N, CA, C and O atoms as a GROMACS GRO file, in nm:
protein
  176
    1MET      N    1   4.810   7.893  10.798
    1MET     CA    2   4.808   7.785  10.896
    1MET      C    3   4.951   7.740  10.924
    1MET      O    4   5.037   7.740  10.835
    2GLY      N    5   4.975   7.703  11.048
    2GLY     CA    6   5.109   7.660  11.086
    2GLY      C    7   5.135   7.514  11.054
    2GLY      O    8   5.044   7.433  11.041
    3ASP      N    9   5.261   7.485  11.041
    3ASP     CA   10   5.301   7.346  11.016
    3ASP      C   11   5.292   7.265  11.146
    3ASP      O   12   5.319   7.316  11.255
    4ILE      N   13   5.254   7.140  11.133
    4ILE     CA   14   5.251   7.051  11.248
    4ILE      C   15   5.386   6.982  11.258
    4ILE      O   16   5.434   6.919  11.164
    5VAL      N   17   5.447   6.995  11.373
    5VAL     CA   18   5.578   6.935  11.396
    5VAL      C   19   5.561   6.819  11.493
    5VAL      O   20   5.510   6.836  11.604
    6LYS      N   21   5.602   6.701  11.451
    6LYS     CA   22   5.596   6.583  11.537
    6LYS      C   23   5.730   6.566  11.607
    6LYS      O   24   5.835   6.576  11.545
    7LYS      N   25   5.723   6.540  11.735
    7LYS     CA   26   5.845   6.511  11.810
    7LYS      C   27   5.873   6.363  11.799
    7LYS      O   28   5.787   6.280  11.828
    8SER      N   29   5.993   6.330  11.759
    8SER     CA   30   6.030   6.189  11.750
    8SER      C   31   6.086   6.144  11.884
    8SER      O   32   6.152   6.220  11.954
    9LYS      N   33   6.059   6.022  11.918
    9LYS     CA   34   6.113   5.966  12.042
    9LYS      C   35   6.250   5.910  12.012
    9LYS      O   36   6.264   5.809  11.942
   10LYS      N   37   6.350   5.974  12.064
   10LYS     CA   38   6.487   5.927  12.045
   10LYS      C   39   6.529   5.850  12.169
   10LYS      O   40   6.505   5.893  12.282
   11PRO      N   41   6.590   5.736  12.148
   11PRO     CA   42   6.633   5.660  12.264
   11PRO      C   43   6.745   5.731  12.339
   11PRO      O   44   6.836   5.787  12.278
   12LYS      N   45   6.738   5.727  12.470
   12LYS     CA   46   6.844   5.783  12.552
   12LYS      C   47   6.936   5.668  12.592
   12LYS      O   48   6.891   5.554  12.607
   13LYS      N   49   7.061   5.698  12.609
   13LYS     CA   50   7.159   5.595  12.643
   13LYS      C   51   7.178   5.588  12.794
   13LYS      O   52   7.182   5.690  12.863
   14GLU      N   53   7.190   5.467  12.843
   14GLU     CA   54   7.217   5.442  12.984
   14GLU      C   55   7.324   5.335  12.993
   14GLU      O   56   7.332   5.247  12.907
   15LYS      N   57   7.406   5.342  13.095
   15LYS     CA   58   7.510   5.241  13.114
   15LYS      C   59   7.445   5.104  13.129
   15LYS      O   60   7.348   5.088  13.202
   16CYS      N   61   7.500   5.007  13.059
   16CYS     CA   62   7.449   4.870  13.066
   16CYS      C   63   7.475   4.815  13.205
   16CYS      O   64   7.589   4.815  13.253
   17ARG      N   65   7.370   4.767  13.269
   17ARG     CA   66   7.384   4.712  13.404
   17ARG      C   67   7.443   4.572  13.403
   17ARG      O   68   7.508   4.530  13.499
   18LYS      N   69   7.420   4.499  13.296
   18LYS     CA   70   7.468   4.360  13.291
   18LYS      C   71   7.621   4.354  13.293
   18LYS      O   72   7.679   4.270  13.362
   19CYS      N   73   7.686   4.442  13.216
   19CYS     CA   74   7.833   4.440  13.210
   19CYS      C   75   7.894   4.559  13.284
   19CYS      O   76   8.016   4.577  13.281
   20ASP      N   77   7.811   4.639  13.350
   20ASP     CA   78   7.855   4.758  13.423
   20ASP      C   79   7.926   4.859  13.333
   20ASP      O   80   8.017   4.930  13.376
   21GLY      N   81   7.883   4.865  13.207
   21GLY     CA   82   7.936   4.964  13.114
   21GLY      C   83   8.066   4.927  13.045
   21GLY      O   84   8.120   5.006  12.968
   22SER      N   85   8.116   4.808  13.072
   22SER     CA   86   8.245   4.770  13.012
   22SER      C   87   8.229   4.714  12.870
   22SER      O   88   8.322   4.720  12.790
   23GLY      N   89   8.111   4.660  12.840
   23GLY     CA   90   8.088   4.601  12.708
   23GLY      C   91   8.128   4.455  12.699
   23GLY      O   92   8.104   4.389  12.598
   24LYS      N   93   8.190   4.405  12.806
   24LYS     CA   94   8.234   4.265  12.806
   24LYS      C   95   8.202   4.198  12.939
   24LYS      O   96   8.200   4.262  13.044
   25ILE      N   97   8.177   4.068  12.932
   25ILE     CA   98   8.158   3.986  13.051
   25ILE      C   99   8.249   3.864  13.034
   25ILE      O  100   8.233   3.786  12.940
   26ASN      N  101   8.342   3.849  13.124
   26ASN     CA  102   8.439   3.738  13.116
   26ASN      C  103   8.506   3.731  12.979
   26ASN      O  104   8.513   3.625  12.918
   27ASP      N  105   8.555   3.844  12.931
   27ASP     CA  106   8.624   3.856  12.801
   27ASP      C  107   8.536   3.820  12.681
   27ASP      O  108   8.589   3.792  12.574
   28LYS      N  109   8.405   3.820  12.697
   28LYS     CA  110   8.312   3.797  12.585
   28LYS      C  111   8.224   3.920  12.572
   28LYS      O  112   8.193   3.985  12.671
   29THR      N  113   8.183   3.950  12.451
   29THR     CA  114   8.098   4.066  12.424
   29THR      C  115   7.964   4.050  12.496
   29THR      O  116   7.900   3.945  12.488
   30CYS      N  117   7.922   4.155  12.565
   30CYS     CA  118   7.795   4.154  12.636
   30CYS      C  119   7.680   4.144  12.537
   30CYS      O  120   7.674   4.221  12.440
   31SER      N  121   7.590   4.051  12.560
   31SER     CA  122   7.478   4.031  12.466
   31SER      C  123   7.370   4.138  12.482
   31SER      O  124   7.293   4.161  12.389
   32THR      N  125   7.365   4.204  12.596
   32THR     CA  126   7.263   4.307  12.619
   32THR      C  127   7.296   4.435  12.542
   32THR      O  128   7.209   4.490  12.475
   33CYS      N  129   7.420   4.482  12.550
   33CYS     CA  130   7.458   4.608  12.485
   33CYS      C  131   7.540   4.586  12.358
   33CYS      O  132   7.577   4.682  12.291
   34LYS      N  133   7.569   4.461  12.326
   34LYS     CA  134   7.649   4.424  12.208
   34LYS      C  135   7.786   4.491  12.208
   34LYS      O  136   7.837   4.531  12.103
   35GLY      N  137   7.845   4.501  12.326
   35GLY     CA  138   7.981   4.550  12.338
   35GLY      C  139   7.996   4.701  12.347
   35GLY      O  140   8.108   4.750  12.356
   36THR      N  141   7.886   4.775  12.345
   36THR     CA  142   7.896   4.921  12.350
   36THR      C  143   7.910   4.974  12.492
   36THR      O  144   7.964   5.083  12.512
   37GLY      N  145   7.862   4.898  12.590
   37GLY     CA  146   7.865   4.944  12.728
   37GLY      C  147   7.745   5.030  12.763
   37GLY      O  148   7.729   5.072  12.878
   38LYS      N  149   7.662   5.058  12.663
   38LYS     CA  150   7.543   5.141  12.684
   38LYS      C  151   7.423   5.074  12.620
   38LYS      O  152   7.436   4.999  12.523
   39ARG      N  153   7.306   5.103  12.676
   39ARG     CA  154   7.185   5.048  12.618
   39ARG      C  155   7.083   5.160  12.599
   39ARG      O  156   7.089   5.262  12.667
   40ASP      N  157   6.991   5.141  12.506
   40ASP     CA  158   6.891   5.242  12.476
   40ASP      C  159   6.773   5.232  12.571
   40ASP      O  160   6.728   5.123  12.606
   41LEU      N  161   6.724   5.348  12.610
   41LEU     CA  162   6.602   5.356  12.690
   41LEU      C  163   6.506   5.449  12.620
   41LEU      O  164   6.545   5.560  12.583
   42LEU      N  165   6.382   5.408  12.599
   42LEU     CA  166   6.283   5.495  12.540
   42LEU      C  167   6.203   5.562  12.651
   42LEU      O  168   6.150   5.495  12.739
   43HIS      N  169   6.195   5.694  12.645
   43HIS     CA  170   6.117   5.770  12.742
   43HIS      C  171   6.003   5.838  12.670
   43HIS      O  172   6.019   5.883  12.557
   44ASP      N  173   5.888   5.847  12.736
   44ASP     CA  174   5.774   5.918  12.678
   44ASP      C  175   5.788   6.068  12.700
   44ASP      O  176   5.702   6.145  12.658
   0.00000   0.00000   0.00000
């Protein structure tokens, strides 16, 4: 019998729209992406 392999859902990264990918808004860390400039998106 074959092994069952489960596919894990890995988040894909997308540019943060709130800070436009810069990671900062008015010299403060963006709260949406936490300063990374990217945010996670889960796709099925």
